[in-house]
SEDREN-996429 format. One record per residue: residue number from 1; x, y, z of N, C-alpha, C, CB in turn. Coordinates in steps of 0.1 Angstrom, whole numbers, plus 5000, padded with zeros to 4 digits. Glycine has a CB too. Example, Ala and Ser with C-alpha at 12.3 -4.5 7.8 and 13.67 -1.06 7.14 Angstrom:
1	5132	4943	5078	5123	4955	5078	5132	4967	5078	5113	4955	5090
2	5128	4978	5071	5137	4989	5071	5129	5000	5079	5141	4994	5057
% end
This chain:
1	0661	2390	7119	0654	2381	7128	0651	2389	7141	0663	2369	7131
2	0638	2390	7144	0634	2396	7157	0634	2386	7168	0620	2403	7155
3	0636	2390	7180	0634	2381	7192	0619	2379	7193	0640	2388	7204
4	0611	2389	7191	0597	2388	7194	0589	2397	7184	0594	2393	7208
5	0578	2392	7179	0568	2400	7172	0555	2400	7180	0566	2394	7158
6	0550	2412	7183	0537	2413	7190	0527	2418	7180	0538	2424	7202
7	0516	2410	7180	0505	2413	7170	0493	2419	7177	0501	2400	7163
8	0490	2432	7174	0478	2438	7180	0482	2453	7185	0474	2430	7192
9	0472	2460	7189	0474	2474	7193	0466	2478	7205	0470	2483	7182
10	0460	2468	7212	0452	2471	7224	0460	2471	7237	0441	2461	7225
11	0454	2470	7248	0461	2470	7261	0471	2459	7263	0452	2470	7272
12	0468	2447	7258	0478	2436	7259	0490	2439	7250	0471	2423	7254
13	0488	2443	7238	0499	2445	7229	0508	2457	7234	0494	2449	7215
14	0501	2468	7239	0509	2479	7243	0517	2476	7255	0499	2491	7247
15	0511	2469	7265	0519	2466	7277	0530	2456	7274	0510	2460	7288
16	0527	2447	7265	0537	2437	7261	0549	2444	7254	0531	2427	7251
17	0546	2454	7245	0557	2461	7238	0566	2469	7248	0551	2471	7228
18	0559	2476	7258	0567	2483	7268	0576	2474	7276	0557	2491	7277
19	0571	2463	7280	0579	2454	7289	0590	2447	7280	0570	2443	7295
20	0587	2444	7268	0597	2438	7259	0608	2447	7256	0591	2433	7246
21	0605	2460	7254	0616	2470	7251	0624	2472	7263	0609	2483	7246
22	0618	2472	7275	0626	2475	7287	0635	2463	7290	0616	2477	7299
23	0631	2451	7285	0640	2439	7287	0650	2438	7276	0631	2427	7288
24	0650	2448	7267	0659	2448	7256	0658	2436	7246	0673	2449	7261
25	0645	2432	7244	0643	2422	7234	0641	2429	7221	0630	2413	7238
26	0647	2424	7210	0645	2430	7197	0631	2427	7192	0656	2425	7187
27	0622	2437	7193	0608	2435	7192	0602	2443	7180	0601	2438	7205
28	0592	2437	7173	0584	2443	7163	0570	2443	7167	0586	2437	7149
29	0563	2454	7168	0549	2455	7171	0542	2458	7158	0546	2466	7181
30	0532	2449	7154	0524	2451	7142	0510	2454	7147	0525	2438	7133
31	0505	2466	7144	0492	2470	7149	0484	2477	7137	0493	2479	7161
32	0472	2472	7135	0463	2480	7126	0461	2494	7131	0450	2472	7124
33	0458	2495	7144	0456	2507	7150	0457	2505	7165	0442	2514	7147
34	0459	2515	7173	0460	2514	7187	0447	2516	7194	0470	2524	7193
35	0445	2509	7205	0433	2511	7213	0424	2499	7216	0424	2521	7206
36	0423	2490	7207	0414	2478	7210	0400	2482	7210	0418	2472	7223
37	0391	2474	7216	0377	2476	7215	0372	2489	7222	0370	2464	7222
38	0380	2493	7232	0376	2505	7240	0377	2518	7233	0384	2505	7253
39	0383	2518	7221	0385	2530	7214	0372	2537	7211	0393	2528	7201
40	0361	2530	7210	0348	2536	7207	0340	2541	7220	0339	2526	7199
41	0345	2538	7231	0338	2541	7244	0340	2556	7247	0343	2533	7255
42	0328	2562	7250	0329	2577	7254	0336	2579	7267	0315	2583	7254
43	0334	2570	7277	0340	2572	7290	0344	2558	7295	0331	2579	7300
44	0355	2557	7301	0360	2544	7307	0363	2548	7321	0372	2538	7299
45	0358	2540	7331	0359	2544	7345	0367	2533	7353	0346	2545	7351
46	0372	2523	7346	0378	2512	7354	0393	2509	7349	0370	2500	7353
47	0399	2518	7341	0413	2517	7338	0421	2521	7350	0417	2525	7325
48	0428	2512	7356	0434	2515	7369	0444	2527	7368	0442	2502	7374
49	0443	2536	7378	0451	2548	7378	0446	2560	7371	0464	2545	7372
50	0434	2558	7365	0427	2569	7357	0412	2568	7360	0430	2568	7342
51	0407	2577	7369	0393	2576	7373	0384	2577	7361	0390	2587	7382
52	0387	2585	7351	0379	2587	7339	0387	2590	7327	0368	2598	7342
53	0384	2583	7316	0392	2586	7304	0383	2581	7292	0406	2579	7304
54	0384	2588	7281	0377	2584	7269	0384	2573	7262	0374	2596	7259
55	0377	2566	7254	0384	2555	7246	0394	2560	7237	0374	2547	7238
56	0392	2572	7231	0401	2578	7222	0414	2582	7229	0395	2590	7214
57	0412	2588	7241	0424	2592	7249	0432	2580	7254	0419	2601	7261
58	0424	2569	7257	0431	2557	7262	0440	2552	7251	0421	2547	7267
59	0434	2551	7239	0442	2547	7227	0454	2555	7225	0433	2547	7215
60	0453	2568	7226	0464	2577	7224	0475	2575	7235	0459	2592	7225
61	0470	2572	7247	0480	2569	7258	0488	2556	7255	0473	2569	7271
62	0481	2546	7249	0488	2534	7245	0499	2537	7235	0478	2523	7240
63	0495	2544	7225	0504	2547	7214	0516	2556	7219	0496	2555	7202
64	0513	2566	7227	0523	2575	7232	0533	2567	7240	0518	2586	7240
65	0528	2558	7249	0537	2550	7258	0546	2541	7250	0529	2542	7268
66	0540	2534	7240	0547	2525	7232	0558	2532	7223	0538	2517	7222
67	0554	2543	7217	0563	2551	7209	0575	2557	7217	0556	2562	7201
68	0573	2559	7230	0584	2564	7239	0596	2554	7238	0579	2565	7253
69	0593	2541	7236	0604	2531	7236	0608	2527	7221	0599	2519	7243
70	0602	2534	7211	0606	2531	7198	0620	2534	7195	0597	2538	7188
71	0628	2525	7189	0642	2528	7186	0650	2515	7185	0648	2536	7198
72	0661	2514	7193	0670	2503	7191	0663	2489	7193	0681	2505	7201
73	0654	2488	7203	0649	2475	7206	0634	2474	7202	0650	2473	7221
74	0628	2484	7198	0614	2483	7194	0611	2490	7181	0605	2490	7205
75	0605	2483	7171	0601	2488	7159	0586	2487	7158	0608	2480	7147
76	0579	2497	7153	0565	2497	7152	0560	2498	7137	0559	2510	7160
77	0551	2489	7134	0545	2489	7121	0530	2491	7123	0547	2475	7113
78	0526	2504	7123	0512	2507	7125	0505	2508	7111	0510	2521	7132
79	0492	2503	7111	0485	2503	7098	0486	2490	7090	0489	2515	7090
80	0493	2481	7095	0495	2468	7089	0487	2457	7097	0510	2464	7088
81	0481	2448	7089	0474	2437	7095	0480	2423	7092	0459	2437	7091
82	0482	2415	7102	0488	2402	7100	0479	2393	7092	0493	2396	7113
83	0483	2387	7082	0475	2378	7074	0479	2363	7076	0475	2382	7060
84	0492	2361	7079	0496	2347	7080	0508	2346	7090	0500	2342	7066
85	0508	2335	7097	0519	2331	7106	0523	2317	7102	0515	2332	7121
86	0536	2314	7100	0540	2301	7096	0553	2297	7104	0543	2301	7080
87	0554	2284	7106	0566	2279	7113	0577	2278	7104	0562	2265	7119
88	0589	2282	7108	0601	2281	7101	0612	2273	7109	0607	2295	7097
89	0623	2270	7103	0634	2263	7110	0639	2271	7122	0645	2260	7100
90	0640	2285	7120	0645	2293	7131	0635	2299	7140	0653	2304	7125
91	0622	2296	7137	0611	2302	7145	0599	2303	7138	0616	2316	7151
92	0595	2316	7134	0583	2318	7126	0584	2330	7116	0571	2322	7137
93	0576	2329	7106	0575	2340	7097	0561	2347	7098	0578	2336	7082
94	0561	2360	7097	0548	2367	7099	0546	2376	7086	0548	2376	7112
95	0535	2374	7079	0532	2382	7067	0520	2391	7069	0529	2372	7055
96	0521	2403	7063	0510	2413	7065	0503	2415	7052	0516	2426	7071
97	0492	2423	7053	0484	2427	7041	0491	2436	7032	0471	2432	7046
98	0502	2441	7036	0510	2451	7028	0522	2444	7021	0515	2462	7036
99	0522	2431	7021	0532	2423	7014	0545	2422	7022	0535	2429	7001
100	0545	2426	7035	0557	2426	7043	0558	2412	7049	0556	2436	7055
101	0571	2407	7051	0574	2395	7057	0585	2396	7067	0578	2384	7046
102	0583	2391	7079	0592	2393	7090	0595	2379	7097	0587	2403	7101
103	0607	2377	7101	0611	2365	7108	0613	2368	7123	0624	2359	7102
104	0609	2359	7131	0610	2361	7146	0612	2348	7153	0598	2368	7151
105	0618	2348	7165	0620	2337	7173	0608	2333	7181	0632	2339	7183
106	0600	2344	7185	0588	2342	7193	0577	2351	7189	0591	2343	7208
107	0565	2348	7193	0553	2357	7189	0545	2358	7202	0545	2351	7177
108	0540	2371	7204	0529	2373	7213	0517	2378	7206	0533	2384	7224
109	0507	2369	7206	0494	2373	7199	0485	2381	7208	0487	2360	7193
110	0483	2393	7205	0474	2402	7213	0464	2409	7204	0483	2412	7221
111	0458	2401	7195	0450	2407	7184	0436	2410	7188	0450	2397	7172
112	0432	2406	7200	0419	2409	7205	0407	2402	7198	0417	2424	7204
113	0396	2408	7200	0384	2402	7193	0374	2414	7191	0377	2392	7202
114	0364	2410	7183	0353	2420	7180	0340	2415	7186	0352	2423	7164
115	0333	2424	7192	0320	2420	7197	0310	2417	7186	0314	2431	7206
116	0303	2406	7187	0293	2403	7177	0281	2413	7179	0288	2389	7178
117	0278	2420	7168	0268	2431	7169	0255	2427	7164	0273	2443	7161
118	0244	2434	7168	0231	2432	7163	0231	2433	7148	0221	2441	7170
119	0223	2425	7141	0222	2426	7127	0216	2440	7122	0214	2415	7121
120	0219	2444	7110	0214	2456	7104	0199	2456	7103	0220	2459	7091
121	0193	2444	7104	0178	2443	7103	0171	2448	7115	0174	2429	7100
122	0179	2450	7126	0173	2455	7139	0173	2471	7138	0181	2451	7152
123	0162	2476	7136	0160	2491	7134	0165	2499	7146	0145	2495	7131
124	0174	2509	7143	0178	2517	7154	0191	2512	7161	0168	2519	7164
125	0195	2500	7158	0207	2495	7166	0219	2503	7163	0209	2480	7162
126	0222	2506	7150	0234	2513	7147	0233	2528	7152	0236	2513	7132
127	0222	2534	7151	0220	2548	7154	0222	2550	7169	0207	2553	7149
128	0217	2540	7177	0217	2542	7192	0229	2535	7199	0204	2537	7197
129	0238	2530	7191	0250	2524	7198	0258	2535	7205	0259	2517	7187
130	0261	2532	7218	0268	2541	7227	0259	2552	7231	0280	2547	7220
131	0246	2551	7229	0236	2560	7233	0225	2553	7241	0229	2568	7221
132	0230	2544	7250	0221	2535	7257	0222	2521	7253	0207	2540	7256
133	0226	2518	7241	0229	2505	7236	0244	2502	7237	0223	2502	7222
134	0248	2493	7245	0262	2491	7248	0266	2476	7247	0266	2497	7261
135	0279	2474	7245	0284	2460	7245	0293	2457	7256	0291	2458	7231
136	0293	2466	7267	0302	2463	7278	0295	2468	7291	0315	2470	7276
137	0290	2458	7299	0283	2461	7311	0293	2466	7322	0275	2449	7317
138	0305	2460	7322	0315	2465	7332	0319	2479	7330	0327	2455	7331
139	0320	2483	7317	0324	2497	7314	0312	2507	7317	0328	2498	7299
140	0300	2503	7312	0289	2513	7312	0278	2511	7322	0284	2514	7298
141	0278	2499	7328	0266	2495	7336	0263	2505	7348	0269	2482	7342
142	0273	2510	7355	0270	2519	7366	0262	2531	7362	0282	2522	7373
143	0263	2535	7350	0256	2547	7345	0241	2545	7345	0261	2551	7332
144	0236	2533	7346	0222	2530	7345	0217	2526	7359	0220	2518	7335
145	0223	2531	7370	0218	2528	7383	0204	2533	7385	0228	2534	7393
146	0196	2524	7391	0182	2528	7394	0173	2528	7382	0181	2541	7400
147	0177	2523	7370	0169	2523	7358	0166	2509	7353	0177	2530	7347
148	0156	2508	7345	0152	2495	7338	0161	2492	7327	0137	2495	7334
149	0167	2480	7326	0176	2477	7315	0172	2463	7309	0190	2477	7320
150	0178	2461	7297	0176	2448	7290	0189	2442	7287	0167	2450	7277
151	0191	2429	7288	0202	2422	7283	0198	2413	7272	0209	2414	7295
152	0205	2414	7261	0203	2405	7249	0213	2394	7249	0203	2413	7236
153	0208	2381	7249	0217	2370	7249	0213	2360	7260	0232	2374	7252
154	0216	2347	7257	0212	2337	7266	0223	2327	7271	0201	2329	7260
155	0235	2331	7269	0247	2323	7273	0252	2328	7287	0258	2323	7263
156	0263	2322	7291	0269	2326	7303	0272	2341	7304	0282	2317	7306
157	0277	2346	7293	0281	2360	7293	0268	2369	7296	0287	2364	7280
158	0257	2365	7290	0245	2373	7292	0240	2372	7306	0234	2367	7282
159	0241	2360	7312	0236	2359	7326	0246	2365	7336	0234	2344	7329
160	0259	2365	7333	0268	2371	7341	0266	2387	7341	0283	2368	7337
161	0263	2392	7329	0260	2406	7328	0248	2410	7335	0259	2410	7313
162	0238	2401	7334	0225	2404	7341	0228	2404	7357	0215	2393	7338
163	0235	2394	7361	0238	2394	7376	0246	2406	7381	0247	2381	7379
164	0255	2411	7372	0262	2423	7376	0253	2435	7376	0273	2426	7365
165	0244	2436	7366	0235	2448	7366	0224	2448	7377	0228	2448	7352
166	0221	2436	7382	0211	2435	7392	0215	2442	7405	0208	2420	7395
167	0228	2444	7406	0233	2450	7419	0229	2465	7420	0248	2449	7419
168	0226	2471	7409	0223	2486	7410	0212	2491	7401	0235	2493	7407
169	0207	2483	7392	0196	2487	7383	0182	2485	7390	0196	2480	7370
170	0172	2491	7385	0158	2489	7390	0153	2475	7386	0149	2500	7384
171	0155	2471	7374	0151	2458	7369	0160	2454	7357	0136	2458	7365
172	0161	2441	7355	0168	2435	7343	0159	2425	7336	0181	2429	7348
173	0157	2427	7323	0150	2417	7315	0160	2411	7305	0138	2424	7308
174	0162	2398	7305	0171	2391	7296	0162	2385	7285	0179	2380	7304
175	0166	2389	7273	0158	2384	7261	0167	2375	7253	0153	2396	7252
176	0162	2363	7250	0170	2353	7242	0162	2348	7230	0175	2342	7251
177	0168	2347	7219	0161	2342	7207	0158	2327	7207	0168	2346	7195
178	0165	2320	7215	0163	2305	7215	0152	2300	7223	0176	2299	7219
179	0150	2287	7222	0139	2281	7230	0143	2278	7244	0134	2268	7223
180	0156	2278	7247	0161	2276	7260	0174	2283	7262	0163	2261	7263
181	0177	2287	7275	0189	2294	7277	0202	2285	7276	0189	2301	7292
182	0213	2291	7272	0225	2283	7269	0234	2283	7281	0232	2288	7257
183	0232	2292	7291	0241	2293	7302	0240	2280	7311	0238	2306	7310
184	0249	2279	7320	0249	2267	7330	0236	2268	7338	0261	2268	7339
185	0230	2257	7340	0217	2256	7346	0217	2263	7360	0212	2242	7347
186	0228	2260	7368	0228	2266	7381	0229	2281	7381	0241	2260	7388
187	0236	2287	7370	0236	2301	7368	0223	2307	7364	0247	2305	7358
188	0216	2300	7355	0203	2304	7350	0193	2304	7362	0197	2294	7339
189	0193	2294	7370	0183	2293	7381	0186	2304	7391	0184	2279	7387
190	0198	2306	7394	0201	2316	7405	0198	2330	7400	0216	2315	7408
191	0202	2333	7388	0199	2347	7383	0184	2350	7381	0207	2350	7370
192	0177	2340	7376	0163	2342	7373	0155	2342	7386	0158	2331	7364
193	0160	2337	7397	0153	2337	7410	0153	2351	7416	0159	2327	7419
194	0162	2360	7411	0162	2374	7417	0149	2381	7415	0174	2382	7411
195	0144	2388	7425	0131	2394	7423	0130	2405	7412	0126	2400	7436
196	0142	2411	7409	0142	2421	7399	0145	2416	7385	0152	2432	7403
197	0145	2403	7383	0150	2397	7371	0138	2390	7363	0161	2386	7374
198	0138	2392	7350	0128	2385	7341	0136	2379	7329	0117	2395	7337
199	0132	2367	7325	0138	2361	7314	0127	2358	7303	0145	2348	7317
200	0130	2361	7290	0121	2359	7279	0128	2351	7269	0116	2373	7274
201	0121	2340	7264	0126	2331	7254	0119	2333	7241	0125	2316	7259
202	0124	2327	7230	0118	2327	7217	0115	2341	7212	0105	2318	7217
203	0124	2350	7215	0121	2364	7212	0131	2369	7200	0123	2373	7224
204	0125	2375	7190	0132	2381	7179	0132	2396	7180	0127	2376	7165
205	0143	2402	7183	0144	2417	7184	0142	2423	7171	0157	2421	7191
206	0133	2433	7170	0131	2440	7157	0135	2454	7157	0116	2439	7154
207	0135	2461	7169	0138	2475	7168	0143	2480	7182	0125	2483	7164
208	0152	2489	7182	0157	2496	7194	0150	2510	7193	0173	2497	7195
209	0143	2513	7203	0135	2525	7204	0143	2537	7210	0122	2523	7211
210	0140	2549	7205	0147	2560	7211	0151	2571	7200	0160	2556	7218
211	0152	2583	7205	0156	2594	7196	0171	2597	7198	0148	2607	7199
212	0174	2605	7208	0188	2607	7211	0194	2597	7220	0190	2621	7217
213	0185	2589	7227	0190	2579	7237	0179	2568	7237	0192	2586	7251
214	0183	2556	7241	0175	2545	7241	0163	2547	7251	0182	2532	7246
215	0151	2544	7246	0139	2545	7254	0132	2531	7256	0129	2555	7249
216	0135	2522	7247	0128	2509	7248	0132	2499	7237	0113	2511	7248
217	0125	2488	7236	0129	2478	7226	0116	2471	7222	0139	2468	7232
218	0116	2468	7209	0105	2460	7203	0110	2446	7199	0099	2467	7190
219	0102	2436	7202	0106	2422	7198	0093	2414	7196	0114	2416	7209
220	0095	2403	7189	0083	2394	7186	0085	2381	7194	0082	2391	7171
221	0075	2376	7200	0075	2363	7207	0064	2355	7201	0073	2364	7223
222	0067	2344	7194	0058	2336	7187	0049	2344	7177	0049	2328	7197
223	0056	2354	7171	0049	2362	7161	0041	2374	7166	0039	2354	7153
224	0040	2375	7179	0033	2386	7185	0043	2397	7189	0025	2381	7198
225	0041	2409	7184	0050	2420	7187	0047	2426	7201	0048	2431	7177
226	0059	2428	7208	0058	2434	7221	0067	2446	7222	0061	2423	7232
227	0064	2455	7232	0073	2466	7234	0076	2467	7249	0066	2479	7230
228	0088	2470	7252	0093	2471	7266	0101	2484	7268	0102	2458	7270
229	0097	2491	7278	0104	2503	7281	0118	2500	7288	0096	2513	7291
230	0128	2506	7284	0142	2504	7290	0151	2516	7286	0148	2491	7284
231	0159	2519	7295	0169	2530	7293	0183	2525	7289	0170	2538	7306
232	0185	2512	7291	0198	2507	7287	0196	2493	7281	0207	2506	7299
233	0204	2490	7271	0203	2477	7264	0217	2472	7263	0196	2477	7250
234	0220	2460	7269	0233	2455	7269	0234	2442	7260	0238	2451	7284
235	0242	2442	7250	0242	2432	7240	0254	2422	7244	0244	2437	7226
236	0250	2409	7246	0259	2399	7249	0256	2386	7240	0259	2395	7264
237	0259	2388	7227	0256	2377	7218	0269	2371	7212	0247	2382	7207
238	0280	2373	7219	0292	2366	7215	0303	2375	7210	0289	2356	7205
239	0315	2370	7209	0326	2377	7204	0333	2369	7192	0337	2380	7215
240	0339	2377	7184	0346	2370	7172	0361	2373	7174	0341	2376	7159
241	0369	2363	7179	0383	2365	7181	0390	2368	7167	0390	2353	7187
242	0400	2377	7168	0408	2380	7156	0420	2371	7155	0413	2395	7156
243	0417	2358	7151	0427	2348	7151	0427	2340	7138	0424	2338	7162
244	0421	2345	7127	0420	2337	7115	0434	2334	7109	0412	2345	7104
245	0444	2343	7112	0457	2341	7106	0465	2330	7114	0465	2354	7108
246	0459	2325	7124	0465	2314	7132	0459	2300	7129	0464	2317	7147
247	0450	2299	7120	0443	2287	7117	0454	2277	7112	0433	2289	7106
248	0454	2265	7118	0464	2255	7114	0478	2256	7120	0465	2254	7100
249	0480	2267	7128	0493	2270	7134	0493	2267	7149	0497	2285	7132
250	0483	2272	7156	0481	2269	7170	0468	2263	7173	0483	2282	7179
251	0466	2257	7185	0453	2251	7188	0444	2262	7192	0455	2241	7200
252	0432	2262	7186	0421	2271	7189	0410	2264	7195	0417	2279	7176
253	0402	2270	7204	0390	2263	7210	0379	2264	7200	0387	2269	7224
254	0367	2260	7205	0355	2259	7196	0351	2273	7192	0344	2253	7203
255	0355	2284	7199	0351	2297	7196	0363	2305	7188	0348	2305	7208
256	0373	2297	7184	0384	2302	7176	0393	2311	7185	0380	2310	7165
257	0393	2309	7198	0402	2316	7207	0415	2307	7209	0396	2319	7221
258	0426	2314	7211	0439	2307	7213	0438	2300	7227	0451	2316	7212
259	0441	2287	7227	0441	2280	7240	0455	2282	7246	0439	2264	7238
260	0455	2287	7258	0468	2291	7265	0469	2284	7279	0469	2306	7266
261	0481	2283	7283	0484	2279	7297	0481	2291	7306	0499	2274	7299
262	0472	2290	7316	0468	2301	7324	0480	2307	7332	0457	2298	7333
263	0490	2298	7335	0502	2302	7343	0511	2311	7335	0509	2290	7349
264	0514	2306	7323	0525	2312	7315	0520	2321	7303	0534	2302	7309
265	0507	2319	7299	0501	2325	7287	0506	2320	7274	0502	2340	7288
266	0513	2308	7275	0518	2302	7263	0508	2293	7256	0531	2293	7266
267	0509	2293	7243	0500	2284	7235	0505	2270	7235	0498	2289	7220
268	0499	2261	7228	0504	2247	7228	0515	2246	7218	0492	2238	7224
269	0519	2256	7211	0530	2256	7202	0542	2264	7208	0527	2262	7188
270	0553	2257	7211	0564	2264	7217	0569	2276	7209	0576	2254	7219
271	0570	2288	7216	0574	2300	7209	0563	2309	7206	0581	2296	7196
272	0550	2305	7208	0539	2314	7206	0531	2316	7219	0529	2309	7195
273	0529	2328	7223	0521	2332	7235	0509	2340	7231	0530	2339	7246
274	0500	2341	7239	0488	2350	7236	0482	2356	7249	0477	2342	7228
275	0476	2368	7247	0471	2375	7258	0459	2383	7254	0481	2384	7265
276	0449	2385	7263	0438	2394	7260	0426	2386	7254	0442	2404	7251
277	0418	2394	7247	0405	2388	7243	0406	2377	7232	0396	2399	7237
278	0417	2375	7226	0419	2365	7216	0421	2351	7222	0430	2368	7206
279	0422	2351	7236	0425	2338	7243	0413	2333	7250	0436	2341	7253
280	0414	2320	7255	0403	2313	7261	0403	2315	7276	0404	2299	7258
281	0407	2327	7281	0407	2330	7295	0392	2333	7299	0415	2342	7299
282	0389	2332	7312	0376	2333	7317	0370	2347	7316	0375	2329	7331
283	0377	2357	7319	0372	2371	7319	0380	2380	7309	0372	2377	7333
284	0373	2389	7303	0380	2398	7293	0378	2412	7297	0374	2395	7279
285	0389	2418	7301	0389	2432	7305	0402	2439	7301	0386	2434	7320
286	0403	2452	7300	0415	2459	7296	0426	2456	7306	0413	2474	7295
287	0423	2457	7319	0433	2455	7329	0439	2440	7330	0428	2458	7343
288	0430	2431	7327	0434	2417	7327	0443	2414	7315	0421	2408	7327
289	0439	2420	7303	0447	2418	7291	0461	2423	7293	0440	2425	7279
290	0462	2435	7299	0475	2441	7301	0484	2433	7310	0473	2456	7307
291	0478	2428	7321	0485	2420	7331	0489	2407	7325	0477	2417	7343
292	0481	2400	7317	0484	2388	7311	0495	2389	7301	0472	2382	7304
293	0496	2401	7294	0507	2403	7284	0520	2404	7292	0504	2415	7276
294	0520	2411	7303	0532	2412	7311	0537	2398	7315	0530	2421	7324
295	0528	2390	7320	0531	2376	7323	0538	2369	7312	0519	2368	7328
296	0532	2371	7300	0537	2364	7288	0551	2369	7285	0528	2367	7276
297	0554	2382	7286	0567	2388	7283	0577	2382	7293	0567	2403	7284
298	0574	2381	7305	0583	2375	7315	0587	2361	7311	0577	2375	7329
299	0577	2353	7306	0579	2339	7302	0587	2339	7289	0566	2332	7301
300	0584	2348	7280	0591	2348	7267	0606	2351	7270	0585	2359	7258
301	0609	2361	7279	0623	2364	7282	0630	2352	7287	0623	2376	7292
302	0624	2344	7296	0630	2332	7302	0632	2322	7291	0621	2327	7313
303	0622	2321	7282	0623	2311	7271	0635	2314	7262	0610	2312	7262
304	0637	2327	7259	0648	2331	7250	0662	2330	7256	0646	2345	7245
305	0662	2332	7270	0675	2333	7276	0679	2321	7285	0675	2345	7285
306	0671	2311	7285	0674	2299	7293	0673	2286	7285	0665	2298	7305
307	0671	2287	7272	0670	2275	7264	0682	2274	7254	0657	2275	7256
% end
């Protein structure tokens, strides 16, 4: 019986594992791999304490730091994926894709999410990913200072990305496939009022242009094909939380994210906490995920030792 099982291998899981081990909680970390979404990023400039680091190096630093504590209080199962969580009399059981079953008193879910990507029907999308086509404005946006860029998406995330990019780009064009924008009206009105901002509706993206780097985008509006020059394309068409193993166990929101108490990071089921991109917090960033996991560990420790 473990005191705690942590599910995931990104910044939330890694920081949670370090803090749990230091508090001498008997902990099991189950991670498919270390790194989270940032593992594919060529350069990361906003990981606190490190001016510049590649996604691969950041992932390695997570793994090295966690393995430093492997031993009496921390066990690591790398390469396993959690398939099921179930409530038991003494806590919870956790099952993996390798036929492993573990019992635990508490769980910290830090399984992250996957960015919804452009479909394969969009020519050039796969070839130009991380070559001007990106899924993280906070990570990569400043590299496009003074350039024309495009944002794909019409929800709050798309408009928030556009607002962020307007601070330093030459122009921002937001392209949405729907007949109306999904973001809050006050946000839509404010962002679209910016002199460098353009919004396009009813647009179907057909091709990302470029050889070694993005040079533009093709799309259809009411059947008419159009081409727009752009040096950067930011995709904000949603995220897919990695929470399928929690269906019927904890309360998930409409987007399948774990609903948590923002103060404690606890779910609505006693004994289960969550941190990072798998949760319904407002903003998703590496530093936020790491901090939220630390908050969760503090609360888990109190839960185990004061009840």
